[in-house]
N, C-alpha and C positions, 0 to 999 in steps of 0.2 A: 526556558530551556526547551530545546527540541524534544518532542515526544517520541518514545519508542513503541511502535506497534509490531508485535511478533506474529508473523505469518506461520500458522500451524499446519499448512497443507502437507508438508513433508512428514509430519507425525502421522497424519491420516494415511499417507501412502504406505508407510511402514506397517501400520495396523492392517491395512487392506491386503497386504502381501500374504498374510496368514489366514485371513477370513474370520478372525475372531475379534477381540477387543483389547489387544495389547500391542502398542501402548494405548491406554485409555485417553483419548484426545481431550475429553472434558476435564479429567483430572489433571492432565498435563497443562492445559490452558489455565486452570485455577492455580497450579503451582507457579506458572510463569507470572501471573498477576501477583501472587504472594511474594515473588522475588522482586517485584517493583516495576515491572513493565507497565506502560501506560494504556495498553490496549491489545486487542487480538485482531488479526487480519485473517480472512479466509477468502478463498476463490473457488466456489462450487462450480463444477462443470457438468454438462448434461449427462456425461457417461459415468459420473460418480467415481472417477478414478482416484480421487483422494477425499476431499470433503464431500459428504453426502447430504441430501436434503435433511435427514434427521439430525445431522451434526449442526446444521445452520440453526435450527430451532433450539437445540440443546444449548449451544453456545450463546445464543441470544438470552436464554433464561439464566445462564451463568453470569453474564454481564449485569443483568437486572438485579440478581441477588447480590452480586459482589459490590454493588454500589452502596450497600449498607455498611461496608467497610471503608470504601474509597469512592467517593461520588464521581470522580473525574474519569474513571476508566471508560473506554469506548470500544465499540465493535465496528470494524471497517470491513465491508464486503465488496470484493472486486468481481467484475464480470462484464460480459458482452451484453448490451441492452436488447436482448431478444424479448418477445412478449412474455415468455415463461419466466425469465429472470426478473423482469420488472414486476410481475405478479408476486414473485417471491419477496421482492423488496417491500412491496406494499403490505404483505403479511407480516414480515419480520421487523420492518422499520429500524434499520441499523442507524447508528449515529452518523456514519459516512458511507456513501456508496461511490466506489472508484470505477468509473466506466473505462473499459479497455477494449481496443479494437481487434480482439482475437476471436475468430470463429472457433467452433467446438473441436476442430481437428488439429489445432496447433498444440505443441508440447508445452509451451509457456508463453507468457506475454513477451512479445519480441518486436514491438513497434508502437509508435505513438499515433494518435489520431491525426488524420488529414481533416481538420475541422471544417474547412470551407467545403470540401468535396462531400462530406458526410453530415452537413449541417442539418438537413431535414430529420435524419435519424436522431441526431443528438438533441435537436430542439424538442422533439416529441418525448424522448426519454427523460431529458432533464426537467421538462415541465411537469411530467408525471411525478418525478421524485421530489421536485420543489414543492408541489402542492401537498405532498405527504409529509413535508417537514424534514426531509432527509438532506443533510449536507452533501454536495456533489463535488467530486474531484474527477478531472479528466486526465488520462495518461498522455503525456506530451513528450515528444522527442525534440530536444533543443536543436538538433540538426535538421529537423523537418518541420520548422515553424516559420511561416512566411506572413507577409502583410495581410493576405486574404484570410488566413487562419485567425490572425489576431483580430481582424474586423468581425469575423463570424463569432468569435468568442464573446465579444461585447454584447451580442444579442441573446446569449444563452444565460439562463438563471443558474450559473455555476459559480461556486465559491472558491474552489481550489484547483490547482494544476499539479499533478504529480510528475516530476521530472524523471524521465526514463534514463537510468544511470548506467546502462551497460557500456556505452562508449566511454564514460568517465572511468569506470572500473578497469577497462582494458588499457586506457591511457595511463592510469596509475601504476598498473603492473609493468608497463613497458617504459615508464619514466618519461612519457611525453605529455606531461600534465598541462603546461602553460597554455598552448593553443586550445586545448579542450576546455579548461576552466574559463577561458575567455569566451568561448561559445556558450557555455552554460550561464555565465554571468550576464551576457547580452540577452539571452532568452529570459532569464529571471527578471531582469530589469523591465523588459517589455511586458511580461505578465503582471508584475507588481504594479506597473504604471496603469494597467487596466483594472486594478482593484482586486486581483486574484491573490490568494495566499498560496504558499508553496508547500508541497510535500515532495518526497523523493523515494525512489526504490528501484531495485534490480541490481543484483551482484554487489551490494554493499556489504562490508564486513569490518572487523575490528581494525584491520590494517589501513583501509582506505577511507573510512568514514570521516576522520578528523579533518583531512585536507579539504574535503567537500564542504563541510560545515564552516570551516574557517573562511572559505571563499564565498559561501552563500549562507550567512548566519540567519537569513530570514526564513529558512526552511522550518516549518512548524512541526513536521512529523516525518519520520523515516519508517518504512515498512521493510522488515528484514526477516527472511525465512530460511531459505536454503543454506546460506553461509552460516547463519546462527546455529542451525541444527547440526551442521558439520562441525562447527567449533565446539558445540556442547558434547559431541561424542568424545572429544579429547579432554575438555575442561570440566564437564558436568554442566547441567543446565543452569543451576543457581549461580555458579561462578561466571558463566558466560553472560547472563543477564546483568549481574553486578558490574562486570567489566564494561558493558555498553553504557550502563547508567553512570558509572564513574567518568567515562569518556565524555558523555553529554554534559555532566555537571561541571567538569573541568573546563569545557569550552564556554559554558555560560559565565564562569568566573573570569 
């Protein structure tokens, strides 16, 4: 079954708006795991506008402790491979590190890697993480993946590619799915043929997730944050998590 990793950045954004500790991100993350999610995703940024350095260490501790209940839960940390970020990854040692090509000033991850053009950076960063025993995923845009990128990927010690799904989500909402899914299927086949596993994330929600996973059942993990938190405002967090898990379970069946 595709795994659900819940991105809790938006909960931290809400907390930071008042400068105190409500909502309590650690307690909410534990609730999310209690409700059945398979993991927690965070994306710390240098300005600390949502997840802060202290949160990173606290949530790592939460995952370690939670494995006494359920050994399979994971921590996924996203970020741009600056020296500071890589040092943090060596200190925290998450289960998975998703490298994204967004410098500190962007609002959210909004592009995939140009792997060939940025090969030296990715080679150095991925080698550092690989030697530390961290599973590595690269954020990849199916519409910006060429033969040079695929060749460069083969030389990197990377295990997964996270498909950037904003274009898919827009196509789903506009009813123009067929050509978009064809492009995603082609990119997925190219990545799978080179031994990479697949993740997916960005703008996924309860309405559009099923069609993506039916077309790409090889996806191992989806990371969902903004939409999930918005849905939880109406449904409640426990109901929202259960809805996603039921959807994933039904697709497996």
